[in-house]
Structure formats: structure tokens, C-alpha cells
C-alpha positions as CSV (number, residue, x, y, z in Angstrom):
1,X,0.0,0.0,0.0
2,X,1.3,3.4,-0.9
3,X,1.9,5.8,2.0
4,X,1.9,9.5,1.4
5,X,4.2,10.0,4.4
6,X,7.0,8.1,2.8
7,X,6.9,10.0,-0.5
8,X,9.1,13.0,-1.0
9,X,8.4,16.1,-3.1
10,X,6.6,15.4,-6.4
11,X,5.6,12.0,-5.2
12,X,9.1,10.4,-5.3
13,X,11.2,8.9,-2.5
14,X,14.7,8.8,-3.9
15,X,16.9,5.7,-3.4
16,X,20.7,5.7,-3.2
17,X,20.9,4.8,-6.9
18,X,18.8,7.7,-7.8
19,X,20.8,10.1,-5.7
20,X,24.0,8.8,-7.4
21,X,22.4,9.5,-10.8
22,X,21.5,13.1,-9.8
23,X,25.0,13.7,-8.4
24,X,26.7,12.4,-11.5
25,X,24.4,14.6,-13.7
26,X,25.3,17.6,-11.6
27,X,29.0,16.8,-12.1
28,X,28.5,16.5,-15.9
29,X,26.7,19.9,-16.0
30,X,29.4,21.5,-13.9
31,X,32.3,20.2,-16.1
32,X,30.7,20.9,-19.5
33,X,28.8,24.2,-18.9
34,X,31.8,26.4,-19.4
35,X,33.0,24.5,-22.4
36,X,33.9,26.8,-25.4
37,X,32.2,24.5,-27.9
38,X,28.4,24.8,-27.8
39,X,28.0,21.1,-28.6
40,X,29.7,20.1,-25.4
41,X,27.9,22.7,-23.4
42,X,24.4,21.9,-24.5
43,X,25.0,18.2,-25.1
44,X,26.1,17.8,-21.4
45,X,23.1,19.7,-20.2
46,X,20.7,17.6,-22.3
47,X,22.3,14.3,-21.3
48,X,22.2,15.3,-17.7
49,X,18.5,16.4,-17.8
50,X,17.4,13.2,-19.6
51,X,19.4,10.9,-17.3
52,X,18.1,12.6,-14.2
53,X,14.5,12.5,-15.4
54,X,14.7,8.9,-16.4
55,X,16.6,7.9,-13.2
56,X,13.9,9.5,-11.0
57,X,10.7,8.6,-12.8
58,X,11.3,5.6,-15.0
59,X,12.1,3.2,-12.2
60,X,14.9,1.3,-13.9
């Protein structure tokens, strides 16, 4: 049975795997955001956003 008290914001309760995904995505954004090439800058941001979204809501 689903308990509302155990769910975090937006209805998710992050596991350690999900927190690792979020931290690695933050590191990716931090290292690529100041890149001189736009492909690296925006590519890193898009990959991090997709990875975080899938890691939190897809349940893999």
C-alpha cells in the first residue's frame, strides 16, 4: 500500500541509486557548462537532464 508520508516532493522517494544519478548529472553539467564548444555545453546539459529524469521517474 502506498503511504503518502513516505513519498518525498513530487511523489518520489529517492533511493541511493537515484541520488547517485543526480550527483553524477550535476558533475556532468558543472564540467561541461563552461566549455567553449556549444555542442559540449548543451550536449552535457541535455544528457544530464534526460538521465536525471529517467533515473527518478522511469524506475529502472
